[in-house]
C-alpha positions in Angstrom: 6.5 -4.0 8.0 6.3 -1.0 10.3 10.0 -0.5 10.2 10.2 -0.7 6.4 7.4 1.8 5.8 7.8 4.1 8.9 8.2 7.2 6.7 4.8 6.6 5.0 2.7 5.1 7.8 0.0 7.6 9.0 0.4 9.8 6.0 -1.0 7.8 3.1 -0.3 4.2 4.2 -1.7 1.8 6.8 0.2 -1.4 7.6 -1.4 -4.4 9.3 0.8 -7.4 10.0 1.2 -8.5 6.4 -1.2 -6.1 4.6 -0.5 -2.7 3.1 -3.3 -0.2 2.4 -2.5 2.8 0.3 -5.0 5.7 0.7 -5.4 8.6 -1.7 -7.9 11.3 -2.6 -7.3 11.2 -6.4 -6.0 8.8 -9.0 -2.9 11.0 -9.6 -2.1 11.0 -5.9 -2.7 7.3 -5.7 -0.2 6.6 -8.5 2.4 8.7 -6.6 1.6 7.0 -3.3 1.7 3.5 -4.9 5.0 4.3 -6.5 6.5 5.1 -3.1 5.3 1.8 -1.8 6.9 -0.1 -4.7 10.2 1.7 -4.2 10.2 0.6 -0.5 9.3 -2.9 -1.5 12.2 -3.1 -3.9 14.6 -1.4 -1.4 13.8 -4.0 1.2 13.7 -6.9 -1.3 10.1 -7.6 -0.5 7.6 -9.2 -2.9 3.9 -9.1 -3.4 1.7 -12.1 -4.0 -0.5 -11.1 -7.0 -3.2 -13.6 -5.8 -3.6 -11.6 -2.6 -3.5 -8.1 -4.1 -6.7 -6.0 -4.5 -6.8 -2.8 -6.5 -9.5 -0.1 -7.1 -11.3 -0.5 -3.8 -13.5 2.5 -3.1 -13.4 4.3 0.2 -14.9 2.4 3.1 -15.2 -0.8 1.1 -13.4 -4.0 2.0 -12.8 -6.8 -0.6 -12.5 -10.4 0.6 -10.7 -12.8 -1.7 
């Protein structure tokens, strides 16, 4: 994961083993940041499991599924 997202980690992305957290200050910025993640996922032929995806989590909140 770190190898695939090395250009984004520390800027607007955090990667933990098999989790990706996209951080943004505005909705517009979040759309751009998320698009970058999706481009990298496609480039590396990676897939997301929709059952494990959480969207619209406010700052400092953690959602357990």
